[in-house]
Each structure stands twice: as C-alpha cells, then as structure tokens.
C-alpha positions in Angstrom: 23.7 -39.7 -22.0 20.6 -39.7 -19.9 22.8 -40.7 -17.0 25.1 -37.7 -17.5 22.0 -35.4 -17.9 20.4 -36.7 -14.7 23.7 -36.3 -12.8 24.2 -32.7 -13.9 20.6 -31.8 -13.1 20.9 -33.2 -9.6 24.1 -31.2 -9.0 22.5 -28.0 -10.2 19.4 -28.6 -7.9 21.8 -29.2 -5.0 23.7 -26.0 -5.8 20.6 -23.9 -6.0 19.3 -25.4 -2.5 22.6 -24.4 -1.0 22.5 -20.8 -2.4 18.8 -20.3 -1.3 19.8 -21.1 2.3 22.5 -18.4 2.4 21.3 -15.4 4.4 21.3 -12.1 2.7 21.1 -9.7 5.6 22.9 -9.4 9.0 22.9 -7.0 12.1 25.2 -6.8 14.9 24.0 -7.4 18.6 25.6 -5.2 21.3 28.0 -6.8 23.8 26.4 -7.9 27.2 28.2 -7.5 30.6 26.5 -10.5 32.4 25.8 -14.1 31.3 22.1 -14.8 31.2 18.9 -14.4 29.5 18.6 -11.2 27.3 16.0 -9.8 24.9 16.7 -8.4 21.5 14.1 -6.2 19.9 13.6 -6.9 16.3 13.3 -3.7 14.1 10.7 -3.2 11.5 13.8 -3.1 9.0 15.0 -6.7 10.0 11.4 -8.0 10.0 11.0 -6.5 6.5 13.8 -8.5 4.9 12.7 -11.7 6.7 10.2 -14.2 5.7 6.5 -13.8 7.0 7.0 -16.9 9.3 10.3 -15.4 10.7 11.7 -19.0 10.2 15.0 -17.7 8.5 16.2 -15.5 11.4 19.2 -17.0 13.1 21.3 -15.7 16.2 25.0 -16.6 15.5 27.9 -16.3 18.0 31.5 -15.3 17.1 32.4 -19.0 16.6 29.7 -19.2 13.8 27.5 -21.5 15.8 23.7 -20.9 16.1 22.4 -19.8 19.4 19.1 -21.2 20.5 16.3 -18.6 21.0 12.6 -17.9 21.4 10.4 -15.4 19.7 7.8 -13.4 21.6 5.6 -10.7 21.0 5.3 -7.8 23.6 1.8 -6.5 24.6 0.9 -3.7 26.9 -0.1 -4.5 30.5 -3.7 -4.8 31.3 -5.5 -1.9 33.1 -9.2 -1.2 34.0 -11.7 -2.4 31.5 -13.5 0.5 29.9 -16.0 0.8 27.0 -15.0 2.9 23.9 -18.0 3.8 21.8 -17.8 4.1 18.0 -19.4 7.0 16.0 -22.8 5.7 15.0 -24.1 7.2 11.7 -27.4 5.5 11.7 -29.4 3.5 14.4 -33.1 2.9 13.4 -35.7 0.3 12.8 -36.6 -0.2 9.1 -39.5 -2.6 8.4 -38.4 -6.0 10.0 -34.8 -5.1 10.7 -32.7 -2.8 13.0 -30.0 -1.2 11.0 -26.8 0.3 12.6 -24.0 1.9 10.7 -20.9 3.1 12.3 -17.4 4.7 11.2 -14.4 2.6 12.1 -11.9 4.6 14.3 -8.6 5.8 12.9 -5.9 3.4 13.5 -8.0 0.5 14.6 -8.7 -2.9 12.6 -11.8 -4.3 14.1 -11.9 -7.8 15.3 -14.7 -7.6 17.9 -17.9 -5.4 18.3 -19.8 -4.9 21.6 -23.4 -3.9 21.1 -24.9 -2.3 24.4 -28.6 -2.8 24.6 -31.5 -2.3 27.1 -31.9 -5.5 29.2 -33.8 -8.3 27.2 -33.7 -12.0 26.8 -33.7 -12.9 23.2 -31.5 -14.2 20.4 -31.1 -12.3 17.1 -29.6 -13.0 13.6 -27.1 -10.3 12.6 -25.6 -9.6 9.3 -22.5 -7.3 9.1 -21.4 -5.8 5.8 -18.5 -3.1 5.1 -18.1 -0.3 2.9 -15.5 2.4 2.1 -18.0 4.9 0.7 -21.4 4.0 2.2 -22.5 3.2 -1.1 -21.3 -0.3 -2.1 -21.5 -2.8 0.7 -19.7 -6.1 1.0 -20.2 -9.1 3.3 -18.1 -9.4 6.3 -20.0 -11.9 8.5 -23.2 -13.5 8.8 -23.9 -14.9 12.2 -26.4 -16.0 14.9 -26.1 -13.5 17.8 -26.7 -14.3 21.4 -26.9 -12.6 24.7 -23.6 -12.2 26.5 -25.0 -11.1 29.8 -23.9 -7.9 31.5 -20.5 -6.3 31.4 -18.9 -3.1 32.6 -19.4 -0.5 35.4 -22.2 0.4 35.5 -23.2 -2.9 34.0 -24.9 -3.1 30.6 -26.3 -6.0 28.6 -23.9 -6.7 25.8 -24.1 -8.7 22.5 -20.6 -9.6 21.5 -19.7 -10.3 17.8 -16.0 -11.5 16.7 -15.2 -10.4 13.2 -12.5 -11.2 10.7 -10.2 -8.4 11.0 -11.7 -5.7 9.0 -10.3 -2.3 7.7 -13.6 -1.1 6.0 -14.2 2.5 6.9 -17.9 1.9 7.5 -19.7 -1.2 8.9 -23.4 -1.9 8.7 -25.1 -4.2 11.3 -28.5 -5.6 10.2 -30.4 -7.3 13.2 -33.3 -9.5 12.0 -36.6 -8.5 13.6 -38.8 -10.7 11.5 -39.3 -13.2 14.4 -38.9 -11.1 17.5 -39.5 -7.5 18.2 -36.6 -5.0 17.9 -34.1 -4.6 20.7 -33.3 -1.0 21.8 -29.5 -0.4 20.9 -27.9 2.1 23.2 -24.4 2.2 21.5 -21.9 0.2 19.7 -18.1 0.0 20.6 -15.3 -2.2 22.0 -14.0 -3.0 25.5 -10.5 -2.1 26.0 -8.1 -2.8 29.1 -9.0 -5.4 31.6 -8.0 -8.8 30.4 -7.6 -7.8 26.8 -4.0 -6.9 26.2 -3.0 -4.5 23.4 -0.1 -4.7 21.0 2.8 -2.5 21.5 4.5 -1.2 18.3 8.3 -0.3 17.5 9.1 2.4 15.1 11.5 2.1 12.1 14.3 4.6 11.8 13.6 7.9 10.1 11.5 7.7 7.0 12.3 10.2 4.2 9.4 11.2 2.2 8.6 13.7 -0.7 5.4 15.5 -0.6 3.8 16.3 -3.9 0.5 18.3 -4.0 -1.6 18.0 -7.2 -5.1 19.3 -7.6 -7.3 18.0 -4.8 -4.7 15.5 -3.6 -1.4 15.5 -1.7 0.9 12.4 -2.1 3.7 11.5 0.3 6.1 9.3 -1.6 8.5 6.9 0.1 11.3 4.9 -1.5 13.4 2.8 1.1 16.6 1.1 0.4 15.0 -2.4 1.6 11.5 -3.5 2.5 10.2 -2.6 6.1 7.4 -4.6 7.9 4.6 -2.2 8.3 1.6 -2.8 10.6 0.9 0.7 11.7 1.6 4.2 10.1 1.8 7.4 12.2 1.7 10.9 10.9 2.8 14.2 12.3 0.9 17.1 10.9 2.6 20.5 11.1 -0.7 22.5 10.6 -2.6 23.8 13.7 -5.9 24.6 11.8 -8.8 22.0 12.4 -8.9 19.4 9.6 -10.3 16.0 8.8 -9.0 14.3 5.7 -9.2 10.7 4.3 -6.5 8.9 2.4 -5.2 5.5 1.0 -2.0 3.6 1.2 -0.7 2.6 -2.3 2.1 0.6 -3.6 3.5 -0.9 -6.8 4.3 -4.3 -7.9 6.2 -5.6 -10.9 4.6 -8.7 -12.2 5.5 -11.1 -15.0 2.8 -11.3 -17.9 2.9 -13.2 -21.1 1.9 -11.6 -24.3 1.4 -14.0 -26.9 4.9 -15.9 -27.1 6.7 -13.0 -25.3 7.2 -12.6 -21.5 7.2 -9.1 -20.3 6.8 -7.2 -17.0 4.0 -4.8 -16.0 3.8 -2.5 -13.1 0.5 -3.0 -11.1 -1.0 -0.7 -8.5 -2.0 -2.1 -5.1 -4.2 -0.5 -2.6 -3.7 -1.5 1.1 -6.7 0.1 2.6 -7.9 3.7 3.7 -7.4 5.8 6.7 -8.6 9.0 8.1 -6.5 11.8 9.8 -8.1 14.5 12.1 -6.9 17.4 14.2 -6.8 16.8 17.9 -6.3 13.1 17.7 -3.4 10.6 17.3 -3.1 10.2 13.6 -2.1 6.6 13.6 -3.7 3.8 11.7 -3.1 0.1 11.5 -2.7 -2.0 8.3 -2.5 -5.8 7.6 1.0 -6.8 8.0 2.9 -6.1 4.7 6.4 -5.4 3.7 6.9 -2.1 1.7 9.8 -0.3 0.2 8.2 1.8 -2.5 4.8 3.2 -1.7 2.7 6.3 -1.1 0.1 7.9 1.1 -2.6 9.7 -0.8 -4.4 12.5 1.2 -7.6 13.9 -0.2 -7.9 17.6 0.4 -11.1 18.3 -1.3 -11.3 22.0 -1.7 -9.1 22.8 1.3 -5.5 23.8 1.1 -2.8 20.9 1.4 -1.6 19.9 4.8 2.1 20.0 5.8 3.7 17.0 7.4 6.7 16.8 9.6 7.1 13.1 9.9 5.9 9.7 8.9 6.6 6.8 11.2 6.4 3.2 10.1 5.7 0.8 13.0 5.6 -3.0 13.4 4.4 -4.9 16.3 7.0 -5.2 19.3 8.7 -8.7 18.8 11.7 -9.8 20.9 14.1 -12.6 20.6 15.1 -14.2 24.0 18.5 -15.9 24.2 21.2 -16.7 26.6 24.1 -14.6 25.9 27.7 -14.5 27.3 29.9 -11.4 27.9 32.9 -12.8 26.3 31.2 -13.7 23.0 29.9 -11.4 20.1 26.6 -12.1 18.4 25.0 -11.1 15.2 21.4 -11.7 13.6 21.1 -13.2 10.2 18.1 -13.5 8.0 16.9 -13.4 4.2 17.3 -17.1 3.3 14.2 -17.9 1.4 14.3 -21.6 1.7 16.0 -22.0 5.1 14.1 -24.4 7.4 12.6 -22.9 10.6 14.8 -23.9 13.7 13.6 -26.3 16.5 15.2 -25.6 19.7 14.6 -27.4 23.1 14.3 -23.9 24.6 10.8 -23.4 23.0 9.3 -26.2 25.2 10.2 -24.1 28.3 9.3 -20.7 26.9 6.7 -20.1 29.6 9.2 -20.9 32.4 11.8 -18.3 31.3 12.9 -15.7 33.7 12.7 -12.0 33.2 15.5 -10.9 30.9 18.5 -9.1 32.2 18.3 -6.4 29.7 16.6 -5.6 26.5 19.1 -4.9 23.5 18.7 -3.0 20.3 20.5 -4.6 17.3 22.5 -2.5 15.0 21.4 -1.4 11.3 20.8 -4.0 9.0 23.2 -4.7 6.1 23.7 -7.0 3.2 26.0 -10.0 4.0 29.3 -9.5 2.4 30.3 -12.3 0.0 33.7 -12.7 1.7 32.2 -12.8 5.2 29.9 -15.8 4.4 31.4 -19.0 5.2 31.4 -21.1 1.9 29.3 -24.2 1.9 31.0 -27.7 1.4 29.4 -27.9 -2.1 30.2 -24.6 -3.8 28.9 -24.5 -7.3 31.3 -21.5 -8.2 34.4 -23.5 -7.5 36.3 -24.9 -10.6 37.3 -28.1 -8.7 33.7 -29.0 -8.1 32.9 -29.1 -11.8 36.1 -30.9 -12.4 35.0 -33.5 -9.8 31.6 -33.7 -11.6 33.2 -34.4 -15.0 35.5 -37.1 -13.4 32.6 -38.8 -11.7 30.6 -38.8 -15.0 33.5 -40.3 -16.9 34.0 -43.0 -14.3 30.2 -43.8 -14.3 30.3 -44.0 -18.1 33.3 -46.4 -18.1 31.6 -48.7 -15.5 28.4 -48.7 -17.6 30.6 -49.7 -20.6 32.2 -52.6 -18.6 29.0 -54.0 -17.6 27.3 -53.9 -20.8 30.3 -55.4 -22.7 30.0 -59.0 -21.3 26.3 -59.1 -22.4 27.2 -58.1 -25.8 29.9 -60.9 -26.1 27.4 -63.6 -24.9 25.0 -62.4 -27.6 27.6 -62.5 -30.3 
C-alpha cells in the first residue's frame, strides 16, 4: 500500500513539474529580410508577464526549436558631464553638525549625491536620513565621507556619496563637526552625462484610466488585462495653469489569511512611493521595478481644483534580445513558465564581441498560449492512457513483491 502511494505521489509531482514549465504567453516576431544578428525590443507588457529574472523567456522558430539569444539593456550615449543641483531646503550649521535638507527631483531615484564644497582637506562622518513629510526621518546610510578631489568645469571640490536606491521625497545630510570645523557647502546635486550612462525607457501601449475626483484628491484608476512591468510613469496634464501637486502610487494585493481553522483571503493596500508633478516640467517619475495590473495614482489637490489628464504612460527600461535570425523562418517569443530553468547558451560567452544588429524589431501583442497550439509533453497527466499505464505498473510491482515475499514465508513454515 505504501509503495502504491509513493508511486502515485511521484507521478503527481512529475506532472506538476511538466505543467509548471509550459509557457502561458507568446508574441509573434516580424519576419526578417536578411540573415544575421537582429535585436528584438521587449515590451513592458511582455516583461510584465515574465519572471523578474527573465529566465522563462524563449525565442522559438517555426520548427519548435529554441533559438540562442543574449539579453541586453540599452542606455543613452554619454555626453558632456554637467552638474545638476538639487533644491536645498536647509543648509546651516547647528551646534556640532552641518545639516543639509534637500528635495528629491521628480522622476529620479537617487543612487549618488555630490556635495560641492569650498576647497579643504579633511574627512567627515556623514549620516543620511530620508522622509516623505519632513517630520518622521528614517535611516538611509551612515558612512565615513572622504574628499574625492575636484570635478567639473569650472572645477569644484566634491564629496561623493553612493546611496541605496532611494525614493524618499526628502533627504537630510548631517555632517559631524565635533572633531573638525565645519566645511562650507556650496550646493548638493548629481553629475550627469560624461561617463555615466542613463537608462532608456520603452512605453507600454495606451493605458486606459478613469479619473475620479473626490474631496481634495483625484484618483486615476487603471485596470489592465495582464500585468505590465512599470519602472517609470509619465503623465500628460491638459491644464495650462501653473500647478505643483504631490501624489502616491497605490495597488491592492489579495493575500491568504487563516482565521482560527478557516482559510480566507483579504485585500491589502500597497503603497509604492510618492511623486510630485509640476507645470513646466517633464512629469515623469521612477519606481522600483514592479509588475502592476490593477492600481491607482492619487493626486493631492489641496484646496485647488482637480487637474485634467490626457495620458498616463507606463514605461520600463529598454531591454533587447539579440539573436541570429533567418529570412525563411518565423519566430515567436514565449514566457510565463514559473519553474522553467534559465537558459545557458554559448552565445553569452561572446556577448561583448557581437556585431551591431541589422535591424531592431518590435514583437507583436502578447497573447495567452492556446491549449491546442502547445505541443503536449511526453508525460501528459490529462491523458487516460497515462493513468492506465500507472495502474498497470502498480499492479505489476505488487505482483513482483508478492512473489518475492512468498518463498520467505514458505521457509518460515
């Protein structure tokens, strides 16, 4: 009896493993006219239904064979380095510390700060805290700061600090002056261009939304058919009046909870960070990478009238798939297999030596993989003959076990 149970359990586990490796989504790739290396841009929609490590993406040709590929992220070309100062809300010496408070620019997740100071040779201890309301402050980094020499044109002496990617609206820098005299801080900002490349973004297709104005808040509700990878959101405001509003990105998640002996589900609210939109500026703000399908943007209007929005654009970093394609072959991308092992191709060892692609292709709209279009695995748990074979094997093993035990029983008698 135990043998039968173990065998059946093993069969069920194998069946689940096969099902988990079947892709749930696919997208057609346009035909190519020349043989060679091509780039395929991965849309936010395709990235949204893929795993976070993108290890379930496959490029399949018309024969059903996997095509080797290399994934790459596209960055903007470097330009002349320039310093972009942040808005300082406070810059003063308080007792034995220099305290600087700044507001994070809209659409920028801070990973580095450059503090420009009057020339000096000294080391300073700095503590960085973050806040969304300038009331409650939370630790971001506690580090030993050193002089990094001069930088820029004209040159300035700079203290450079690397941060964990932060989306706090406000940052406070506290320089310890208990051992050495204060340094004179000119401004705080970041250097862009030069050798520091910046990410490029790709927009998802049109995002329908419903605007609901209630009291002092406007809510833009979005409900998508499938999750979309969102790393930046851009808003088009119809109004021409001057404005500056803050907001939050909010979604809802269904989680399982156990109440006594009964298992139920509860809808929980998740806040993904704040942002600020302002007239005369590009109203685009970054988010930590997240897959969203049902979410909302809350705009705080205060006592002003609600703004009117023309468009909401969901954007993800520009990622491409590089592969050698043939003109007499058709291709499609598949993804959405939660337990599929990430592929290992020889091509990855020569990624830096690849030539420029002949063309950049845009794949078609993603769609669910039709059940009849998916090639059945060798072991298909839905087939009647599979379960018949299992029963026959179980009977055969039981008969063999009986034959093996029977001589032992006769000797005992």
